[in-house]
C-alpha positions in Angstrom: 73.9 204.8 93.9 71.1 202.7 95.2 72.1 202.8 98.8 72.6 205.5 101.5 75.2 206.1 104.1 74.2 207.4 107.5 76.9 209.5 109.0 77.0 210.8 112.6 79.0 214.1 113.0 80.0 215.0 116.6 81.3 218.6 117.2 81.0 220.7 120.3 80.3 223.7 118.1 76.8 223.3 116.7 77.5 225.7 113.8 80.6 223.7 112.7 78.6 220.5 112.7 75.8 222.0 110.8 78.1 223.5 108.1 79.9 220.1 107.6 76.6 218.3 107.4 75.2 220.8 104.8 78.4 220.6 102.8 78.3 216.8 102.6 74.7 216.7 101.7 75.3 219.1 98.9 78.0 216.9 97.4 76.0 213.7 97.2 72.5 212.6 97.8 73.2 209.2 99.4 75.1 210.6 102.4 72.8 211.5 105.2 74.5 213.4 108.1 73.1 213.7 111.6 74.9 215.9 114.2 75.6 215.7 117.9 77.3 218.3 120.1 78.5 216.0 122.9 79.9 212.6 123.5 76.8 211.6 125.4 74.4 212.6 122.7 76.6 210.9 120.1 76.7 207.7 122.0 73.0 207.7 122.4 72.6 208.0 118.6 75.0 205.2 118.0 73.1 202.9 120.4 69.7 203.7 119.0 70.1 204.4 115.3 73.4 202.5 114.4 75.0 204.9 111.9 77.3 203.6 109.2 80.1 206.0 110.1 81.1 208.4 112.9 82.9 211.7 112.3 84.4 213.5 115.4 86.5 216.5 116.1 89.4 216.4 118.6 87.6 218.6 121.0 85.2 215.7 121.9 88.2 213.7 122.8 89.7 216.6 124.7 86.6 216.6 126.9 86.3 212.8 127.4 89.7 211.4 126.4 89.9 208.0 124.8 87.0 206.7 127.0 84.5 207.8 124.4 86.3 205.7 121.7 86.2 202.7 124.1 82.5 203.2 124.7 81.9 203.3 121.0 83.9 200.1 120.5 82.0 198.4 123.2 78.8 199.0 121.3 80.2 198.2 117.8 83.8 197.0 117.5 83.9 197.5 113.7 82.0 200.8 113.4 84.0 203.1 111.1 85.3 206.1 113.2 87.0 209.0 111.4 88.8 211.7 113.4 88.5 215.2 111.7 91.6 217.3 112.5 93.6 220.2 111.2 96.9 218.8 112.6 97.6 215.2 112.0 100.7 215.2 114.2 99.2 216.2 117.5 99.3 213.9 120.5 95.5 213.7 120.6 95.5 212.2 117.1 98.1 209.6 118.0 96.2 208.5 121.2 92.9 208.3 119.2 94.5 206.0 116.6 95.9 203.9 119.3 92.6 203.7 121.1 90.7 202.4 118.1 89.9 205.2 115.7 89.5 203.7 112.2 91.1 206.6 110.3 91.7 210.3 110.5 91.1 213.1 107.9 92.9 216.4 107.8 90.5 219.3 107.2 91.4 222.3 105.1 89.8 225.3 103.6 89.8 223.9 100.1 86.4 223.3 98.6 87.2 219.8 97.3 87.9 218.6 100.8 84.3 217.5 101.2 84.4 215.3 98.1 87.6 213.8 99.5 86.0 213.2 102.8 83.0 211.5 101.1 85.3 209.2 99.2 87.1 208.3 102.4 83.7 207.6 104.1 82.5 205.5 101.2 85.7 203.4 101.1 85.7 202.7 104.8 82.0 201.9 104.9 82.2 199.6 101.9 85.3 197.9 103.3 83.4 197.1 106.5 80.4 195.9 104.6 82.5 193.6 102.4 84.2 192.2 105.5 80.9 191.5 107.1 79.6 189.9 103.9 82.7 187.7 103.7 82.4 186.7 107.3 78.7 186.0 106.8 79.4 183.9 103.7 82.1 182.0 105.5 79.7 181.3 108.3 77.1 180.1 105.9 79.7 177.9 104.1 80.8 176.4 107.4 77.2 175.9 108.5 76.4 174.3 105.1 79.4 172.0 105.3 78.5 170.8 108.7 74.8 170.3 108.0 75.2 168.9 104.5 78.3 166.8 105.3 80.2 168.7 102.6 83.8 169.8 102.7 86.3 171.5 100.4 90.0 171.1 99.8 92.9 172.6 97.8 96.1 171.0 96.7 99.1 173.1 95.6 100.8 170.8 93.1 104.1 172.8 93.3 104.5 172.8 97.0 102.5 169.5 97.5 100.6 171.3 100.3 97.0 170.4 101.1 94.5 172.7 102.8 91.0 171.5 103.9 87.9 173.3 105.2 86.1 172.7 108.5 83.6 170.4 106.7 86.4 168.3 105.2 88.1 168.0 108.5 84.8 166.9 110.1 84.3 164.2 107.4 87.8 162.9 107.2 88.9 163.3 110.8 92.1 165.2 109.7 93.0 168.3 111.7 92.2 171.4 109.7 95.5 173.0 110.5 97.6 169.9 109.7 100.5 170.2 107.3 99.4 167.4 104.9 101.0 166.1 101.7 99.2 164.5 98.8 100.4 161.0 99.7 99.2 161.5 103.3 95.7 162.6 102.1 95.4 159.6 99.8 96.3 157.4 102.8 93.0 158.0 104.5 91.2 156.1 101.7 90.4 152.4 101.9 93.5 150.4 100.8 91.5 148.9 97.8 90.5 152.4 96.6 93.9 154.2 97.0 95.2 153.2 93.5 92.0 154.6 91.9 92.2 157.8 94.0 95.8 158.4 93.1 95.1 157.7 89.4 92.2 160.2 89.4 94.4 162.9 91.0 97.2 162.3 88.4 94.7 162.2 85.5 93.1 165.6 86.5 96.6 167.2 87.1 97.9 165.9 83.7 94.8 166.4 81.5 93.2 169.4 83.2 89.9 167.5 83.3 87.4 167.4 86.1 87.0 164.0 87.8 84.1 162.7 89.9 83.9 159.4 91.7 82.8 157.6 94.9 85.3 156.0 97.2 85.7 154.8 100.8 87.7 156.5 103.5 88.8 155.1 106.9 89.0 157.9 109.4 91.3 157.2 112.3 88.6 158.1 114.9 85.6 156.5 113.3 84.1 153.8 111.1 84.4 153.5 107.4 82.6 156.2 105.4 81.6 156.5 101.7 82.3 159.9 100.0 81.6 161.5 96.7 84.7 163.3 95.5 85.0 166.1 92.8 88.4 167.1 91.6 88.6 170.4 89.6 91.9 171.6 88.2 93.0 175.3 88.3 94.9 176.2 85.1 97.3 179.1 84.9 99.3 179.9 81.7 98.3 176.6 80.2 99.4 174.5 83.2 97.5 172.9 86.1 98.9 174.5 89.2 96.3 173.7 91.8 93.6 171.1 92.3 90.5 172.1 94.2 87.6 169.9 95.0 84.7 169.0 97.2 83.9 165.9 99.2 80.5 164.9 100.5 79.7 162.1 103.0 77.1 159.9 101.2 77.5 156.9 103.6 73.8 156.9 104.6 72.7 157.4 101.1 75.0 154.6 99.9 73.7 152.3 102.6 70.2 153.2 101.8 70.7 152.5 98.1 72.4 149.3 98.9 69.5 148.2 101.2 67.0 149.1 98.5 69.1 147.2 95.9 69.2 144.2 98.3 65.4 144.4 98.6 65.0 144.6 94.9 67.3 141.6 94.4 65.3 139.7 97.0 62.0 140.5 95.2 63.5 139.5 91.8 65.2 136.2 92.9 63.5 134.9 96.0 61.0 132.2 95.4 59.2 132.6 98.7 56.4 135.2 99.3 57.8 138.7 99.9 56.2 142.1 100.7 57.2 145.7 101.3 55.2 147.9 103.5 55.4 151.7 103.6 55.5 153.3 107.1 53.4 156.4 107.8 50.3 157.3 109.6 49.0 154.1 108.1 50.9 151.1 106.9 50.4 150.7 103.1 51.4 147.9 100.9 54.1 149.1 98.5 55.1 145.9 96.7 54.6 142.1 96.7 56.1 139.5 94.5 54.5 136.8 92.4 55.1 134.1 95.1 53.1 136.2 97.5 50.2 136.3 95.0 50.5 132.5 94.5 50.4 131.9 98.2 47.6 134.3 99.2 45.5 134.3 96.0 45.5 138.2 96.1 46.6 139.6 92.7 50.1 141.2 93.0 49.0 144.2 90.9 46.0 145.0 93.2 47.7 144.8 96.6 50.0 147.9 96.3 48.5 151.0 97.6 46.1 149.2 99.9 46.2 149.8 103.7 46.2 146.8 106.0 42.6 147.3 106.8 41.7 147.4 103.1 43.7 144.3 102.3 43.0 142.2 105.4 39.8 143.7 106.9 39.7 145.9 110.0 40.1 143.2 112.6 42.9 141.3 110.9 44.5 144.5 109.8 44.6 145.9 113.3 46.3 142.8 114.7 49.0 142.9 111.9 49.4 146.7 112.4 50.3 146.1 116.1 53.2 143.9 115.1 54.4 146.4 112.5 54.3 149.2 115.1 56.4 147.0 117.5 58.9 146.5 114.7 59.1 150.2 114.0 59.4 151.1 117.7 62.1 148.5 118.4 63.9 149.1 115.1 64.7 145.4 115.0 63.4 142.3 113.1 60.4 140.3 114.4 59.5 136.7 113.7 56.1 135.2 114.5 53.3 133.0 113.5 49.8 134.3 112.6 46.4 133.3 111.4 45.1 135.1 108.3 42.0 134.6 106.2 42.2 135.7 102.6 39.2 133.7 101.4 36.7 131.3 103.1 39.2 129.3 105.1 41.7 130.5 107.7 45.4 129.8 107.0 48.5 129.9 109.2 51.6 131.8 108.3 55.2 132.1 109.6 56.3 135.7 109.0 59.5 137.6 109.4 59.6 141.4 109.2 62.5 143.8 109.3 62.7 147.6 109.4 64.3 149.5 106.5 66.1 152.6 107.8 66.4 155.7 105.7 68.1 158.8 107.2 67.8 157.4 110.6 64.1 156.6 110.5 62.1 153.5 109.6 60.6 154.2 106.2 59.7 150.7 105.2 59.0 147.2 106.6 60.3 144.3 104.4 58.8 140.9 105.1 58.8 137.3 104.1 56.1 134.8 104.9 55.4 131.1 104.5 52.1 129.3 104.5 52.4 126.7 107.3 48.8 125.5 107.3 49.8 122.0 106.2 52.8 122.0 108.6 50.4 123.0 111.4 48.1 120.2 110.4 51.0 117.7 110.2 52.2 118.9 113.6 48.7 118.4 115.1 48.6 114.9 113.6 52.1 114.2 114.8 51.1 115.2 118.3 48.1 112.9 118.1 50.3 110.1 116.7 52.9 110.9 119.4 50.3 110.6 122.1 49.0 107.4 120.6 52.5 105.9 120.6 53.2 107.0 124.1 50.0 105.5 125.4 50.0 102.3 123.4 50.7 99.0 125.2 53.1 98.0 122.4 56.8 98.8 123.3 58.1 101.0 120.6 61.6 102.4 119.9 63.2 104.7 117.3 66.9 104.7 116.5 69.0 107.1 114.4 71.2 105.4 111.8 72.9 108.7 111.0 74.6 108.6 114.4 77.4 106.3 115.3 76.2 102.8 116.4 72.6 103.6 115.5 71.5 104.7 119.1 68.0 104.8 120.4 66.5 108.3 120.2 63.0 107.5 121.4 61.3 104.9 123.7 57.7 104.9 124.9 56.3 104.1 128.3 55.5 100.5 127.3 59.1 99.9 126.5 60.1 101.2 129.9 57.6 98.9 131.6 58.8 95.9 129.5 62.5 96.3 130.1 62.7 98.2 133.4 65.0 100.8 131.8 63.9 104.4 132.0 64.0 106.7 129.0 67.1 108.4 130.3 68.9 105.1 130.7 67.9 103.8 127.3 68.4 106.8 125.0 71.8 107.1 123.3 72.5 103.3 123.5 72.3 100.6 120.8 69.4 98.3 121.5 71.8 95.4 122.0 72.2 96.3 125.6 69.1 94.0 126.2 71.1 91.0 125.1 72.7 88.6 127.5 74.6 85.3 128.0 71.9 83.0 126.5 70.9 85.3 123.6 71.1 83.2 120.4 73.7 84.8 118.0 71.9 83.5 114.9 68.9 85.9 115.1 71.2 88.7 116.2 73.3 88.2 113.0 70.1 88.0 110.9 68.9 91.3 112.4 72.2 93.0 111.9 72.3 91.9 108.3 68.8 93.2 107.6 69.6 96.6 109.2 72.8 96.9 107.1 70.7 96.1 104.0 67.9 98.5 105.1 65.4 95.6 105.0 62.6 95.0 107.5 62.9 91.9 109.6 61.4 90.1 112.6 63.4 88.0 115.0 62.8 86.2 118.2 65.5 85.9 120.9 66.2 86.0 124.6 66.6 89.5 126.1 67.2 90.6 129.7 65.5 93.3 131.8 67.3 95.8 134.0 66.9 93.4 137.0 68.6 90.7 134.8 65.4 88.6 134.5 65.1 86.8 131.1 62.2 87.3 128.6 61.6 86.2 125.0 61.4 89.3 122.7 59.8 89.3 119.3 61.5 92.3 117.7 60.4 93.8 114.4 62.6 96.4 112.9 61.4 98.6 109.9 63.4 101.3 108.1 61.8 104.8 107.8 62.7 107.1 105.0 62.0 110.8 104.4 60.5 112.3 101.3 63.9 112.3 99.5 64.3 108.6 100.1 67.0 109.1 102.8 67.0 106.6 105.7 66.3 108.6 108.8 65.1 106.2 111.5 64.6 102.5 112.4 61.2 101.7 114.0 61.3 98.9 116.5 58.4 97.1 118.1 58.8 94.6 120.8 56.5 91.8 122.1 57.0 89.8 125.2 56.4 86.2 123.9 57.8 84.4 126.9 54.5 82.6 127.7 54.0 81.6 124.1 57.5 80.1 124.0 56.7 78.1 127.1 53.5 76.8 125.5 55.3 76.0 122.3 58.0 74.1 124.2 55.4 72.0 125.9 53.5 71.3 122.7 56.8 70.3 120.9 57.5 67.9 123.7 54.0 66.4 123.5 54.2 66.3 119.7 57.6 64.5 119.8 56.2 61.9 122.3 53.0 61.4 120.2 55.0 61.0 117.0 57.5 58.7 118.6 54.8 56.5 120.1 52.7 56.5 116.9 55.7 55.7 114.8 56.7 52.8 117.1 53.2 51.4 117.2 52.7 51.7 113.4 56.1 50.1 112.8 55.0 47.2 115.0 51.7 46.9 113.1 53.5 47.0 109.8 56.0 44.4 111.0 53.3 42.0 112.1 51.4 42.6 108.9 54.5 41.7 106.9 54.9 38.5 108.9 51.3 37.6 108.2 51.8 38.2 104.5 54.8 36.0 104.4 53.2 33.1 106.3 49.4 33.2 105.7 47.2 32.1 102.9 46.6 34.1 99.8 43.4 35.8 101.1 45.0 36.6 104.3 48.1 37.9 102.5 46.0 40.3 100.5 44.5 41.8 103.6 47.9 41.9 105.2 49.2 43.9 102.3 46.4 46.4 102.7 47.4 46.8 106.4 51.0 47.5 105.3 49.9 50.0 102.7 47.6 51.8 105.2 50.5 51.8 107.7 52.8 53.4 105.2 50.2 56.1 104.3 49.7 56.8 108.0 53.4 57.2 108.5 53.7 59.4 105.4 50.7 61.5 106.7 52.5 61.9 110.0 55.6 63.3 108.2 53.5 65.7 106.2 51.8 66.9 109.4 55.2 67.6 110.9 56.3 69.6 107.8 53.1 71.6 107.8 53.4 72.3 111.5 57.0 73.6 110.9 55.7 75.9 108.1 52.9 77.3 110.2 54.9 77.6 113.3 58.1 79.0 111.9 58.9 82.5 110.6 59.5 82.6 106.8 63.1 83.6 106.2 63.3 84.8 102.6 66.4 84.8 100.5 67.1 84.8 96.7 66.6 81.4 95.1 67.7 80.3 91.7 64.4 78.9 90.2 66.2 76.8 87.5 68.3 75.1 90.2 65.2 74.5 92.4 63.3 72.8 89.5 66.3 70.7 88.6 66.5 69.3 92.2 62.7 68.7 92.2 62.8 66.8 88.9 65.8 64.8 89.9 64.3 63.7 93.2 60.9 62.8 91.7 62.4 61.0 88.7 64.5 58.8 91.0 61.4 57.9 92.9 59.1 57.4 89.9 61.4 56.4 86.9 58.4 55.4 84.8 57.1 59.0 84.7 58.0 61.6 82.1 58.9 65.1 83.5 59.9 68.0 81.3 61.1 71.5 82.5 61.5 74.8 80.8 63.1 77.7 82.7 65.2 80.7 81.7 68.7 80.7 83.2 69.6 83.1 86.0 66.0 83.5 87.0 65.9 84.3 90.8 63.1 85.2 93.2 63.2 86.2 96.8 61.3 83.5 98.7 61.7 80.8 101.4 63.3 77.4 101.2 59.7 75.9 101.6 59.1 76.7 97.9 61.1 73.6 96.9 59.1 71.4 99.2 55.8 72.8 97.8 56.9 72.2 94.2 58.0 68.7 95.0 54.6 68.0 96.5 52.8 69.2 93.4 54.9 67.3 91.0 54.7 64.1 93.1 50.9 64.4 93.3 50.7 64.8 89.6 52.5 61.5 89.1 51.0 59.5 92.0 47.4 60.3 91.2 47.8 59.8 87.5 45.9 56.7 86.3 46.9 56.9 82.6 49.2 54.5 80.9 52.1 57.0 81.0 52.4 59.9 83.5 53.5 63.1 81.9 54.3 66.3 83.8 55.5 69.6 82.2 57.0 72.3 84.5 57.4 75.8 83.0 58.8 79.0 84.6 58.5 82.5 83.2 58.9 86.0 84.5 55.9 88.4 84.1 55.0 91.9 85.2 53.8 90.9 88.6 56.5 88.2 89.4 57.7 84.7 88.6 55.0 82.3 87.2 55.5 78.5 87.5 53.0 76.2 85.8 52.8 72.4 86.5 50.7 70.6 83.9 49.8 66.9 84.0 47.7 64.4 81.9 46.0 62.7 84.9 42.5 62.9 86.2 41.1 66.2 87.5 42.0 67.1 91.0 39.1 66.5 93.4 37.0 69.5 94.2 37.8 69.5 97.9 41.6 69.3 97.4 41.4 72.0 94.6 39.5 74.2 97.1 42.1 73.7 99.8 44.8 74.5 97.2 43.3 77.7 95.9 41.0 79.0 98.7 42.1 77.3 101.9 38.6 76.0 102.6 38.0 73.7 105.6 38.3 69.9 105.1 35.1 67.9 105.4 34.9 65.7 108.5 34.6 62.5 106.5 37.7 63.3 104.4 39.8 64.7 107.3 43.5 64.5 106.5 43.2 63.6 102.8 44.2 67.1 101.7 47.1 67.6 104.1 49.6 67.8 101.3 47.6 70.5 99.6 47.5 72.5 102.8 51.3 72.2 102.9 51.6 73.6 99.4 49.2 76.4 99.9 50.7 77.7 103.2 54.2 77.6 101.7 53.1 79.8 98.8 50.8 82.2 100.6 53.3 82.8 103.4 55.6 84.6 101.0 52.8 86.7 99.4 52.3 84.3 96.4 49.2 82.9 94.9 48.1 79.5 93.5 45.4 78.5 91.1 44.2 75.2 89.6 42.6 74.7 86.2 41.6 71.6 84.1 43.1 70.7 80.7 41.3 69.4 77.7 40.7 66.5 77.2 42.2 65.5 80.5 44.7 66.8 83.0 45.3 69.8 85.3 47.3 73.0 85.3 48.5 74.4 88.6 49.9 77.9 88.5 52.1 79.4 91.2 52.8 83.1 91.1 55.6 84.5 93.3 56.0 88.3 93.8 59.1 90.1 92.6 
């Protein structure tokens, strides 16, 4: 045998001990016997040399009683102790067995007794060693179960009794000594997993095949866990009698894999720049996506493996590293803005980083970033614009049409000064709170209609300050849209035109008085001239007629001046006009006044253009001029309307003499009248201002051999 057994033989007679030792040594080589002649000597050997077995004669016990056995057991509770005796029935033997002797051996004079004793010693020693090994192995198993989160179980299919190990109890929260059935054990699994677990148990029991899978459990005293389960059938006489298996808590591994899968999914499907940083003595780039390369200009295949210092430079890398270390220390996400320079120009980034935990430690930092350089620039420009708006002397408001009743959401300082209402008092209210008892409802309705149609508009009406004083407000409202074309705000600018309104009122009064007096005087002059024509001689009558004609011209000129003043003074209110209907009215009016003239029109049906009612007056002036100033035998005028790429085109062609250069200049360029011809082109001024006010244009050309073509173009 490859091992030895150290035996301590205690006998008060040295010769007896020596003979026994010699005899045992002769029988086998692996038994080594050491002798002692007293209990004290024997105990000393036990303490210092730890023999595998003790042999003792009853005379040692006679001297010391069972105290010696107790002393031995105090040193080694499991040390094999054999009592050598010639009489197994003595009281000493019985007391020794009761006190803790392992066994006793009856000595005889037969030669084979030593071989029998050796067999007894070997059996007892091997039994102890096996017990120690089993205990050691059990301890190792329990330690392994606890440290590796592994447990075992056994299900007796006949009795439906389930036994679990310490590790399994630790994982599941079930008491190790609990009397559990199969159904009760399946009950600890997640409700959604129980059918699969029961099916796996049944399949293994019926087919004799091993089954492995991963399921969730819900311990009564803890949170949900994920475990790997192995079911192994034990087959006896062709039948499965027992199911044995192992369970391992893989929750952290499962969570880790899920986190990594989530990161992988993010890298594959997220369009924004992403990066993954390895955490160690240095922070190292592990992965970036294509969007990160597109944003930074750094190739995605060259970044992995680089440290922050290598990628960003020492200074930038050090600053970024500080944030990463904070993330690792706190074990929580961070969000911040930073300035980085990948090429010649610095850029601004909004970055969010989060720790990736593996086995309780931060192993990676996952991050996303966004280049906000343009946003920063826009914010800076917006601040400048905001400051400019706040400091401007023009009262400005913003309202939010997405909210009920389109309330004000911004007013500047100038608005507060104009109205007397503070920002706090104005915000959240519709701008109509400035209206009062004498506010004209017509411009209010026009403004509301424009807002509903999302059209810009300018109106003038009376408003009232906080102290109830009245002022005239010129309000311009313009819709504001975002990049998607969605209406987001209405911009309002106000202008206090109270003084202008007072001046206009005075001028209107003076103008009415002047016109009234002039008209009365000219009517009197014309009346007296008509009397002269009726009663005087021929030569005098001729001159009288000239006075009448000049009086009529002066009255007509006065009327044109009034119309032109109305055009210049008023605000052009645009609306859709049917061009065909407008031309029909112009031709009808002119034909009734000049029946000898020939007027032809050509215009598509349902042709509309957004313009003012002054258009009809301007066209009437042009057609009338073409007839009145025509010195040919028959006056012919052709009016043609077409729709082109830039708008509606109206041509008025005649066969009369060319329009004088001065009047053509007034019509096309708005040049000043010559002092000596003052007033002769007033009609042309009226035409030009009516067209230009709505964004249109007008040109004049000559026809061959005679005539003119005046072209009016109105925008779409």
